[in-house]
C-alpha positions in Angstrom: -26.7 -35.9 -17.1 -23.4 -36.5 -15.0 -22.4 -33.2 -13.5 -19.2 -32.9 -11.6 -18.8 -29.9 -9.0 -16.1 -27.8 -10.4 -13.0 -28.2 -7.7 -12.4 -25.7 -5.0 -8.9 -23.7 -5.2 -6.3 -24.5 -3.5 -5.4 -22.2 -1.1 -1.6 -21.5 -0.8 -0.5 -22.7 2.9 1.0 -19.6 4.9 3.8 -18.9 6.7 3.5 -16.7 9.9 6.2 -13.6 9.7 7.3 -13.7 13.4 10.3 -14.5 15.4 10.8 -17.9 13.8 10.6 -16.9 10.4 14.2 -17.8 9.3 14.8 -15.0 6.7 17.9 -17.0 5.3 15.2 -20.0 4.5 12.9 -17.3 3.1 15.5 -15.9 1.0 16.6 -19.4 -0.5 12.7 -20.3 -1.7 12.1 -17.1 -2.8 15.2 -17.4 -5.5 14.4 -20.6 -6.7 11.0 -20.1 -7.4 12.1 -16.9 -9.1 14.5 -19.2 -11.1 11.7 -21.4 -12.0 9.7 -18.8 -13.3 12.1 -17.7 -15.2 12.5 -20.6 -17.0 9.0 -21.2 -17.6 8.9 -17.3 -18.4 11.7 -17.6 -21.0 10.2 -20.8 -23.1 7.0 -19.1 -23.2 8.4 -15.7 -24.4 10.4 -18.0 -27.1 6.9 -19.3 -28.6 5.3 -15.8 -28.3 8.7 -15.1 -30.8 7.7 -17.7 -33.4 4.2 -16.5 -33.3 2.8 -15.1 -37.1 1.1 -12.0 -36.1 -0.2 -11.6 -39.4 -2.2 -15.3 -38.9 -5.5 -15.4 -36.2 -4.9 -18.1 -34.8 -1.2 -16.6 -33.8 -3.0 -14.2 -32.4 -5.4 -16.0 -30.4 -2.3 -18.2 -28.9 -0.1 -15.0 -27.8 -3.1 -13.8 -26.4 -3.3 -17.0 -24.6 0.4 -17.1 -23.8 0.6 -13.9 -22.4 -2.6 -14.5 -19.6 -0.4 -17.5 -18.6 2.9 -15.4 -18.3 0.6 -13.0 -15.8 -0.6 -16.1 -13.9 2.7 -17.8 -13.7 3.9 -14.3 -12.3 1.1 -14.7 -9.7 2.7 -17.7 -8.6 6.1 -16.4 -7.3 5.6 -16.4 -4.1 4.6 -19.9 -3.5 4.2 -19.4 -0.1 2.9 -16.2 0.8 3.8 -14.3 4.7 0.9 -13.5 7.1 1.3 -11.1 9.6 -1.2 -11.3 12.6 -3.4 -8.0 13.0 -1.7 -7.4 16.4 1.5 -7.0 14.4 0.1 -5.0 11.3 -1.4 -2.7 13.5 2.2 -2.2 15.4 3.5 -1.8 12.4 1.2 0.8 11.5 2.0 2.8 14.7 5.6 2.3 14.6 4.7 4.1 10.9 3.1 6.8 12.2 5.4 7.1 15.0 8.4 7.2 12.3 6.3 10.1 10.9 6.2 12.2 13.5 9.5 11.8 14.4 11.1 12.9 10.9 8.4 16.3 11.1 10.5 16.9 14.3 13.5 16.7 13.5 13.6 17.6 10.4 14.7 21.0 9.5 12.6 24.1 9.4 10.6 24.7 5.9 11.1 28.2 4.3 8.7 30.3 5.6 7.8 28.5 8.7 11.0 30.0 10.6 9.2 31.2 13.9 7.4 27.8 13.9 8.4 25.4 17.1 9.4 21.6 16.9 5.8 20.9 18.0 3.8 23.3 15.8 5.8 22.0 13.0 3.9 18.6 13.3 0.7 20.5 12.3 -1.7 17.4 14.1 -5.2 17.8 13.9 -6.9 16.6 17.4 -7.2 12.9 17.8 -10.0 11.4 17.9 -10.0 8.6 20.2 -7.5 6.3 19.3 -7.3 7.3 16.0 -4.5 8.3 14.9 -3.8 11.5 14.2 -3.5 12.7 10.7 -1.1 15.9 9.1 -3.6 19.0 8.5 -3.7 20.1 5.3 -1.0 22.8 5.3 1.6 20.2 6.5 4.0 19.3 3.9 4.3 15.8 4.3 7.6 14.2 3.5 
């Protein structure tokens, strides 16, 4: 019996999201990938339009085409961006900082007029290095 192993899936090459990323070039790539996808999807949509829903074989073809269209959508970004773990952590901290700044800067909510900006933060005490989370009584904006 001649048994060949299944081919290994090809992992897409990633592009580091750092200061060297050429945003204009990246946007041009995304536009080109989207144009290609739109052409291929239009061909498949046309094929679906030609199917007869009263025929069993056409129903099967429609299901296969729908599956192919979903897979094609996943190929829109041919080279995904790679964000280093330390950069992702930094971005998460910045997001938390932005939330804190919004809570301090926003006008006092109705019914809380005696609270100071610090008390409006409603932050629970931190545990170790973990980011502080709003308490249940806070309205997250």
